[in-house]
C-alpha positions as CSV (number, residue, x, y, z in Angstrom):
1,X,-54.8,-47.6,2.7
2,X,-54.9,-49.9,5.2
3,X,-53.2,-48.3,7.6
4,X,-56.2,-45.8,7.1
5,X,-58.6,-48.7,6.9
6,X,-57.7,-49.9,9.9
7,X,-58.0,-46.2,11.6
8,X,-62.0,-46.9,10.3
9,X,-62.3,-49.6,11.4
10,X,-61.2,-48.8,14.9
11,X,-62.8,-45.4,15.0
12,X,-66.5,-46.9,13.7
13,X,-66.1,-49.2,16.2
14,X,-65.7,-46.9,19.4
15,X,-68.7,-45.3,18.1
16,X,-70.5,-48.6,18.1
17,X,-69.2,-49.9,21.4
18,X,-68.6,-46.8,23.8
19,X,-71.6,-43.7,21.9
20,X,-74.3,-45.4,20.5
21,X,-77.2,-46.3,23.7
22,X,-79.4,-48.2,20.7
23,X,-81.2,-51.4,22.3
24,X,-82.0,-54.2,19.7
25,X,-82.8,-57.7,20.7
26,X,-80.8,-59.4,17.8
27,X,-77.5,-58.2,17.7
28,X,-75.3,-56.5,20.6
29,X,-74.0,-53.3,19.5
30,X,-70.4,-53.4,22.5
31,X,-69.1,-56.9,20.9
32,X,-69.4,-56.4,17.3
33,X,-68.3,-52.3,18.2
34,X,-65.0,-54.3,20.1
35,X,-64.8,-56.4,16.9
36,X,-64.5,-54.1,15.1
37,X,-62.1,-52.2,16.4
38,X,-59.8,-55.7,16.8
39,X,-59.9,-56.3,12.9
40,X,-59.4,-52.6,12.5
41,X,-56.2,-52.9,15.1
42,X,-55.4,-56.2,12.7
43,X,-55.4,-54.1,9.4
44,X,-54.0,-50.9,10.7
45,X,-50.6,-53.1,11.7
46,X,-51.2,-54.9,8.7
47,X,-50.4,-52.5,6.9
48,X,-47.4,-51.3,8.8
49,X,-45.9,-54.5,8.2
50,X,-46.5,-54.4,4.8
51,X,-45.1,-50.6,4.3
52,X,-42.4,-51.4,6.2
53,X,-41.6,-54.4,4.1
54,X,-41.9,-52.6,0.7
55,X,-38.8,-50.4,1.6
56,X,-36.7,-53.3,1.7
57,X,-33.8,-53.5,-1.1
58,X,-32.5,-55.5,-3.4
59,X,-28.5,-55.7,-4.1
60,X,-27.5,-58.3,-7.5
61,X,-24.7,-58.8,-9.2
62,X,-24.7,-60.6,-12.4
63,X,-20.5,-62.3,-13.5
64,X,-21.3,-63.3,-17.1
65,X,-18.0,-64.1,-19.9
66,X,-19.4,-62.7,-23.2
67,X,-18.4,-66.0,-25.5
68,X,-17.0,-64.4,-28.4
69,X,-14.3,-62.3,-26.4
70,X,-14.1,-63.4,-23.5
71,X,-14.2,-60.8,-21.8
72,X,-15.8,-61.1,-18.5
73,X,-18.7,-59.0,-17.7
74,X,-19.8,-57.2,-13.8
75,X,-23.1,-55.5,-13.7
76,X,-24.1,-54.5,-9.9
77,X,-28.3,-53.4,-9.6
78,X,-29.6,-51.8,-7.1
79,X,-33.6,-51.9,-7.1
80,X,-36.1,-51.2,-4.6
81,X,-39.1,-53.1,-5.0
82,X,-41.2,-50.2,-5.2
83,X,-39.1,-50.1,-8.2
84,X,-41.9,-50.4,-11.9
85,X,-38.6,-51.6,-13.3
86,X,-38.4,-54.4,-11.3
């Protein structure tokens, strides 16, 4: 979702910076367009980083000793961060 929001900010900023020729005295639309383009790039980069971070996996190995039977139980589980059971 943040990648789409970043692209939307880039498009809106490009329209304001390059396509709108309205002269407003109290605001510079070109500057606002460039700011929106920069913010869109930052949001898109953060979205890509978060998307790459979600795809990492974690492997957990546990060894426990049963106090009653003195058995060793080894459990291996490999899960992903976006797995709803984690």
